[in-house]
C-alpha positions as CSV (number, residue, x, y, z in Angstrom):
1,X,10.3,241.1,-84.6
2,X,10.2,238.3,-87.1
3,X,12.8,235.7,-86.1
4,X,13.9,232.5,-87.7
5,X,15.5,229.7,-85.7
6,X,17.3,227.0,-87.6
7,X,17.3,223.7,-85.8
8,X,14.8,222.3,-83.3
9,X,17.3,220.7,-81.0
10,X,17.1,221.8,-77.4
11,X,19.1,225.0,-78.1
12,X,16.6,226.0,-80.7
13,X,13.6,224.9,-78.6
14,X,14.9,226.9,-75.6
15,X,15.5,230.0,-77.8
16,X,12.0,229.8,-79.3
17,X,10.4,229.3,-75.8
18,X,12.3,232.2,-74.4
19,X,11.5,234.6,-77.3
20,X,7.9,233.5,-77.4
21,X,7.3,235.1,-74.1
22,X,7.8,238.5,-75.7
23,X,5.3,237.8,-78.4
24,X,7.7,237.9,-81.3
25,X,6.8,236.2,-84.6
26,X,9.0,233.1,-84.6
27,X,9.6,230.4,-87.2
28,X,11.6,227.3,-86.4
29,X,13.1,225.3,-89.3
30,X,14.0,221.6,-88.7
31,X,15.1,219.2,-91.4
32,X,13.9,216.1,-89.4
33,X,10.3,215.2,-88.8
34,X,10.7,215.4,-85.0
35,X,12.4,217.8,-82.5
36,X,15.3,217.0,-80.2
37,X,18.5,217.3,-82.2
38,X,21.1,214.8,-80.8
39,X,18.5,213.7,-78.3
40,X,15.9,212.8,-81.0
41,X,13.9,209.7,-80.2
42,X,12.3,206.7,-82.0
43,X,10.1,203.9,-80.9
44,X,9.3,200.3,-81.9
45,X,5.6,199.7,-82.3
46,X,5.5,197.5,-79.2
47,X,7.0,200.1,-76.9
48,X,5.1,202.6,-74.7
49,X,8.0,205.0,-74.5
50,X,10.4,206.4,-77.1
51,X,14.1,205.9,-76.9
52,X,16.9,208.3,-77.9
53,X,19.1,207.4,-80.9
54,X,22.0,208.5,-78.8
55,X,22.0,207.8,-75.0
56,X,21.0,210.7,-72.8
57,X,20.2,211.4,-69.1
58,X,20.4,214.4,-66.8
59,X,22.3,214.9,-63.6
60,X,20.3,215.9,-60.5
61,X,22.0,219.3,-60.6
62,X,21.1,220.1,-64.2
63,X,19.1,223.1,-63.0
64,X,18.4,224.7,-66.4
65,X,16.5,221.8,-67.9
66,X,15.0,220.6,-64.7
67,X,13.6,224.1,-64.1
68,X,12.2,224.1,-67.6
69,X,10.6,220.7,-67.0
70,X,8.9,222.1,-63.9
71,X,7.8,225.2,-65.7
72,X,6.0,223.2,-68.4
73,X,4.8,220.6,-65.8
74,X,6.7,217.6,-67.3
75,X,7.2,214.6,-65.1
76,X,10.8,213.4,-64.5
77,X,12.1,210.3,-62.8
78,X,15.0,210.3,-60.4
79,X,17.1,207.2,-59.7
80,X,20.5,206.1,-58.6
81,X,21.8,203.7,-61.2
82,X,25.0,201.6,-60.9
83,X,28.1,202.9,-62.7
84,X,31.1,200.5,-63.3
85,X,34.3,200.1,-65.1
86,X,35.6,197.3,-67.2
87,X,39.2,196.6,-66.3
88,X,41.3,193.5,-67.0
89,X,38.4,191.5,-68.3
90,X,36.1,192.1,-65.3
91,X,33.5,194.6,-64.2
92,X,33.9,196.6,-61.0
93,X,31.4,199.1,-59.5
94,X,33.2,202.4,-59.1
95,X,30.6,205.1,-58.3
96,X,31.3,206.0,-54.7
97,X,34.3,206.6,-52.4
98,X,33.5,203.3,-50.7
99,X,33.6,201.3,-53.9
100,X,36.8,203.1,-54.9
101,X,38.4,201.9,-51.6
102,X,37.2,198.4,-52.3
103,X,38.6,198.4,-55.8
104,X,41.0,195.4,-55.7
105,X,43.4,196.2,-58.5
106,X,45.2,199.1,-56.9
107,X,47.2,199.4,-53.7
108,X,45.6,201.4,-50.9
109,X,48.1,204.2,-51.3
110,X,47.2,204.6,-55.0
111,X,43.5,204.6,-54.3
112,X,43.9,207.2,-51.6
113,X,46.0,209.4,-53.9
114,X,43.4,209.0,-56.7
115,X,40.6,209.9,-54.3
116,X,42.4,212.9,-53.0
117,X,43.0,214.3,-56.5
118,X,39.4,213.8,-57.5
119,X,38.2,215.3,-54.3
120,X,40.3,218.4,-54.8
121,X,39.0,218.8,-58.3
122,X,35.4,218.4,-57.1
123,X,35.8,221.0,-54.3
124,X,37.6,223.5,-56.5
125,X,35.2,226.2,-57.7
126,X,37.6,227.7,-60.3
127,X,38.0,226.2,-63.7
128,X,39.9,229.1,-65.5
129,X,43.3,228.4,-63.9
130,X,43.0,224.8,-65.0
131,X,42.5,225.3,-68.7
132,X,46.1,225.9,-69.5
133,X,47.0,222.4,-68.3
134,X,46.5,219.2,-70.2
135,X,44.5,216.4,-68.6
136,X,46.9,213.6,-69.7
137,X,50.2,215.0,-68.4
138,X,48.7,216.6,-65.3
139,X,46.8,213.5,-64.1
140,X,49.8,211.3,-64.9
141,X,51.9,213.5,-62.6
142,X,49.6,214.2,-59.7
143,X,47.5,211.0,-59.6
144,X,50.3,208.5,-60.2
145,X,51.1,206.3,-63.1
146,X,49.3,203.1,-62.0
147,X,45.8,204.4,-61.3
148,X,45.9,206.9,-64.2
149,X,47.0,204.3,-66.8
150,X,44.6,201.7,-65.5
151,X,41.4,203.7,-65.2
152,X,41.6,207.2,-66.7
153,X,44.0,207.1,-69.7
154,X,42.1,204.3,-71.5
155,X,38.8,206.2,-71.1
156,X,40.4,209.4,-72.5
157,X,41.9,207.5,-75.4
158,X,38.7,205.7,-76.2
159,X,36.7,208.9,-76.1
160,X,39.0,211.3,-77.9
161,X,41.3,209.0,-80.0
162,X,44.4,210.8,-81.2
163,X,43.4,214.0,-79.5
164,X,43.4,212.6,-76.0
165,X,46.7,214.0,-74.9
166,X,45.7,217.5,-75.8
167,X,42.4,217.8,-73.8
168,X,42.3,220.6,-71.3
169,X,42.2,219.9,-67.6
170,X,39.2,222.3,-67.4
171,X,37.2,219.7,-69.4
172,X,38.1,216.9,-66.9
173,X,37.4,219.2,-64.0
174,X,33.9,219.9,-65.4
175,X,33.2,216.1,-65.7
176,X,34.2,215.5,-62.1
177,X,32.5,218.7,-60.7
178,X,29.2,218.1,-62.4
179,X,28.7,214.3,-61.8
180,X,26.0,213.3,-59.4
181,X,25.1,209.8,-58.0
182,X,21.4,210.3,-58.8
183,X,20.4,210.7,-62.5
184,X,17.2,212.0,-64.0
185,X,15.2,211.0,-67.0
186,X,12.0,212.5,-68.6
187,X,9.0,210.2,-68.3
188,X,8.2,208.8,-71.7
189,X,11.6,209.7,-73.2
190,X,13.3,212.9,-74.5
191,X,11.1,213.0,-77.6
192,X,8.0,213.4,-75.4
193,X,9.7,216.2,-73.5
194,X,10.7,217.9,-76.8
195,X,7.2,217.5,-78.2
196,X,5.7,219.1,-75.0
197,X,8.1,222.0,-75.4
198,X,7.0,222.4,-79.1
199,X,3.3,222.5,-78.0
200,X,4.1,225.1,-75.3
201,X,5.8,227.2,-78.0
202,X,2.9,226.7,-80.4
203,X,0.5,227.9,-77.8
204,X,2.5,231.2,-78.0
205,X,2.1,231.2,-81.8
206,X,5.6,229.9,-82.7
207,X,5.4,228.2,-86.1
208,X,7.4,225.0,-86.6
209,X,8.4,223.8,-90.1
210,X,9.4,220.2,-89.7
211,X,11.0,218.5,-92.8
212,X,12.3,221.9,-93.9
213,X,16.0,221.8,-94.7
214,X,17.7,225.3,-94.9
215,X,20.0,225.5,-97.9
216,X,21.1,229.1,-97.7
217,X,20.9,232.2,-95.5
218,X,22.2,235.6,-96.6
219,X,21.7,239.3,-95.8
220,X,19.6,241.4,-98.2
221,X,18.7,245.1,-98.2
222,X,15.4,244.5,-96.3
223,X,16.2,241.6,-94.0
224,X,17.7,238.1,-94.0
225,X,16.9,235.7,-96.8
226,X,16.3,232.0,-96.2
227,X,16.2,229.4,-98.9
228,X,14.9,226.0,-97.8
229,X,13.5,222.8,-99.1
230,X,10.1,221.6,-97.9
231,X,8.3,218.6,-99.4
232,X,11.0,218.3,-102.0
233,X,10.5,221.9,-103.3
234,X,12.9,224.8,-102.8
235,X,11.5,228.0,-101.3
236,X,13.0,231.4,-100.8
237,X,11.8,233.9,-98.3
238,X,13.3,237.3,-99.2
239,X,13.9,239.6,-96.4
240,X,11.2,238.0,-94.2
241,X,13.3,237.8,-91.1
242,X,14.6,240.6,-88.9
243,X,17.0,238.2,-87.2
244,X,18.1,234.5,-87.5
245,X,19.5,232.2,-84.8
246,X,21.4,229.2,-86.2
247,X,21.8,226.3,-83.8
248,X,23.5,223.9,-86.3
249,X,27.1,222.6,-85.9
250,X,29.6,225.1,-87.2
251,X,30.4,223.2,-90.4
252,X,26.7,223.1,-91.3
253,X,26.5,226.9,-90.7
254,X,29.5,227.4,-93.0
255,X,27.7,225.4,-95.7
256,X,24.5,227.5,-95.6
257,X,26.1,230.9,-95.0
258,X,28.3,231.3,-98.0
259,X,29.0,235.0,-97.7
260,X,31.1,234.7,-94.5
261,X,34.6,236.2,-94.6
262,X,37.5,233.8,-94.9
263,X,39.1,234.7,-91.6
264,X,35.8,233.9,-89.7
265,X,35.5,230.6,-91.7
266,X,39.0,229.7,-90.7
267,X,38.3,230.3,-87.1
268,X,35.3,228.0,-87.1
269,X,37.1,225.3,-89.1
270,X,40.0,225.3,-86.6
271,X,37.6,223.9,-83.9
272,X,37.7,220.2,-84.0
273,X,35.1,217.6,-83.0
274,X,34.1,214.0,-83.2
275,X,31.1,212.2,-84.6
276,X,29.0,209.6,-82.7
277,X,28.0,206.0,-83.6
278,X,25.6,204.2,-81.4
279,X,24.6,200.6,-82.1
280,X,21.4,200.0,-80.1
281,X,20.6,196.4,-79.2
282,X,17.1,195.0,-78.2
283,X,17.7,191.9,-76.1
284,X,15.6,189.2,-74.5
285,X,17.7,189.2,-71.3
286,X,20.0,191.8,-69.6
287,X,23.5,192.1,-71.1
288,X,25.1,193.5,-67.9
289,X,23.7,191.0,-65.5
290,X,25.1,192.7,-62.4
291,X,22.7,195.6,-62.9
292,X,25.2,198.1,-64.2
293,X,23.7,201.0,-66.1
294,X,26.9,202.7,-67.4
295,X,30.0,200.7,-68.1
296,X,33.2,202.6,-69.0
297,X,35.6,200.5,-71.0
298,X,39.1,200.9,-69.4
299,X,40.9,199.0,-72.1
300,X,42.9,200.8,-74.8
301,X,41.9,200.2,-78.4
302,X,38.7,198.5,-77.4
303,X,36.1,198.6,-80.2
304,X,33.6,200.3,-77.9
305,X,34.0,203.3,-75.7
306,X,31.0,202.7,-73.3
307,X,28.2,200.2,-72.9
308,X,25.0,201.8,-71.5
309,X,22.2,199.4,-70.5
310,X,19.3,201.8,-70.5
311,X,16.9,199.3,-68.9
312,X,19.2,199.0,-65.9
313,X,18.1,202.7,-65.4
314,X,14.6,202.9,-66.7
315,X,12.1,200.0,-66.3
316,X,12.1,197.6,-69.2
317,X,8.3,197.4,-68.9
318,X,8.2,200.7,-70.9
319,X,9.9,198.8,-73.8
320,X,7.7,195.7,-73.9
321,X,10.0,193.9,-71.5
322,X,13.0,194.2,-73.8
323,X,16.5,195.0,-72.5
324,X,18.0,198.0,-74.3
325,X,21.7,198.4,-74.7
326,X,23.8,201.2,-76.3
327,X,27.2,200.4,-77.7
328,X,28.7,203.9,-78.0
329,X,31.7,205.5,-79.7
330,X,32.9,209.0,-80.5
331,X,35.0,208.9,-83.6
332,X,36.4,211.2,-86.3
333,X,34.3,211.4,-89.4
334,X,36.7,209.4,-91.6
335,X,36.8,206.4,-89.2
336,X,36.0,203.1,-90.9
337,X,33.1,202.5,-88.6
338,X,31.1,205.3,-90.3
339,X,31.1,203.3,-93.5
340,X,29.9,200.1,-91.8
341,X,26.2,199.1,-91.7
342,X,24.7,197.7,-88.5
343,X,25.5,194.0,-89.4
344,X,29.1,194.8,-90.0
345,X,29.4,196.8,-86.7
346,X,27.8,194.0,-84.7
347,X,30.2,191.6,-86.2
348,X,33.1,193.9,-85.4
349,X,32.0,194.3,-81.8
350,X,30.9,190.7,-81.1
351,X,34.3,189.2,-80.0
352,X,34.6,191.9,-77.4
353,X,31.0,191.7,-76.3
354,X,31.3,187.9,-75.8
355,X,34.0,188.6,-73.2
356,X,31.4,190.2,-71.1
357,X,28.3,188.1,-71.9
358,X,28.8,185.0,-74.1
359,X,25.1,184.7,-74.8
360,X,24.9,188.1,-76.5
361,X,23.9,186.8,-80.0
362,X,21.2,184.4,-78.9
363,X,19.5,187.1,-76.9
364,X,19.2,189.7,-79.8
365,X,15.7,190.6,-80.8
366,X,16.8,193.4,-83.1
367,X,19.2,196.3,-83.5
368,X,19.8,199.6,-85.2
369,X,22.7,201.9,-85.8
370,X,22.6,205.7,-85.5
371,X,25.4,208.0,-86.7
372,X,25.9,211.8,-86.6
373,X,29.0,213.6,-87.9
374,X,29.4,215.9,-84.9
375,X,28.6,215.2,-81.3
376,X,31.7,215.9,-79.1
377,X,33.8,219.0,-79.3
378,X,37.6,218.7,-78.8
379,X,38.5,220.9,-75.9
380,X,42.2,221.9,-76.1
381,X,44.0,224.1,-73.6
382,X,42.9,227.7,-73.3
383,X,39.7,227.0,-75.1
384,X,38.0,230.0,-73.6
385,X,40.1,232.1,-76.1
386,X,38.7,230.1,-79.0
387,X,35.0,229.9,-78.3
388,X,33.1,231.5,-81.2
389,X,31.1,234.6,-80.4
390,X,27.3,234.5,-80.7
391,X,27.3,237.3,-83.2
392,X,28.5,236.5,-86.7
393,X,29.8,238.7,-89.4
394,X,26.4,238.6,-91.1
395,X,24.3,241.3,-89.5
396,X,21.4,240.0,-87.4
397,X,22.5,236.4,-87.7
398,X,23.6,234.6,-84.5
399,X,25.3,231.2,-84.0
400,X,24.6,229.0,-80.9
401,X,25.9,225.5,-80.8
402,X,27.7,223.0,-78.5
403,X,31.1,224.4,-79.4
404,X,30.1,227.4,-77.3
405,X,29.3,225.3,-74.2
406,X,32.3,225.8,-72.0
407,X,33.7,224.8,-69.5
408,X,30.9,222.3,-69.1
409,X,30.6,219.3,-71.4
410,X,27.9,219.1,-74.1
411,X,24.4,218.0,-73.0
412,X,20.7,219.0,-73.1
413,X,21.0,221.0,-69.9
414,X,23.5,223.3,-71.4
415,X,21.7,223.4,-74.7
416,X,18.8,224.9,-72.8
417,X,21.1,227.4,-71.1
418,X,22.6,228.3,-74.5
419,X,19.2,228.8,-76.1
420,X,18.1,231.1,-73.3
421,X,21.4,233.0,-73.5
422,X,21.4,233.6,-77.3
423,X,17.8,234.8,-77.1
424,X,18.7,237.3,-74.4
425,X,21.7,238.5,-76.4
426,X,19.6,238.8,-79.6
427,X,17.2,241.1,-77.8
428,X,19.7,243.2,-75.9
429,X,22.5,243.7,-78.6
430,X,22.4,246.1,-81.4
431,X,22.0,243.5,-84.1
432,X,22.3,246.0,-87.0
433,X,25.9,246.5,-86.1
434,X,28.1,243.7,-87.8
435,X,30.4,241.7,-85.6
436,X,34.0,242.9,-85.6
437,X,36.3,240.8,-87.8
438,X,38.2,238.1,-85.9
439,X,41.8,237.1,-86.4
440,X,42.4,233.9,-88.2
441,X,43.3,231.0,-85.9
442,X,47.0,230.3,-85.8
């Protein structure tokens, strides 16, 4: 079969790698010059490693991607970094039961109650009964007002904004269930890992077209047509492909597949999501001087959701001795931050940053801002009934993106699983039979 894969993020790479084992003729279209999708990397000329534009790591139980790393003989690094919360103007380590018991801002009874609830969620193997409940109202009731409003509500509000009261308890369960004290990182950065995967695919005759932006896909009498731009020139390949796997966000898919029926378009458009903004700072000295890697901001209406000091996880020697800090946010596409440049964002964040480290500005070597319009799906109650199917109404065209990762949260581990799954479905299903029409979302 001749197969086109649109997008060289980890879902597209995993699909290509899986399908290449069966010796299909595979073409991967990617508008960027490098693979990786949301985990795409960059490097300053002085660095030995690349760095992700948007912070990434793996948990030690991320078996899909760790198994793939082992299969392609890619080195990974395992460490136990420090995770903390910012509450009431101070930083508190909160990444173990012992540190939770030592947390000084809650009475013992509240800490025990919070620990009991988190323990029950972690031990519970079943997510389906939880998806009909809302995280906000449930945790407020069972965890108690004080601990919930101090630690968990600000994090939910900073992450999901106006959607935070509607998030399913199944999403929160997955976050608690999956978390591990030890974290894993690919040696050299995610771009090195993605490039190794590209080379492994190319050894099996997969062809990658980087800098090729797909403008349109549609069904023709003899296959699937793809129109794309490469080196500034439009190209149309009529009927070349027996099947197409699209790994783009749903709204991009709707833009390039213009013949989709209206009820299917309404179903996809009803699924909400947030974009991501990361201001990446290069510093002379550490910002989080206590060694914290991940700092969750437990302060409502804070200008930053999380501060991630990458070099408190990976050795700064890989980055010419620089200290690398992410200032992260998930925000709706119309938020004012999306229209700000890096200088404006730094000015916006500076008063808050100075509360944590007053020397922030004098330590800056350089900084960049990276923005994407979609990075975090909104997971409401009963989301399992809303997950889009892989098969689309266009015969032989399948869709696989992070809105189909459920109940687990988005991440490269589940992108790998998704890519393998859609490849299997493409080979097993009768792709010549169009998907049944779906009812429009209420």
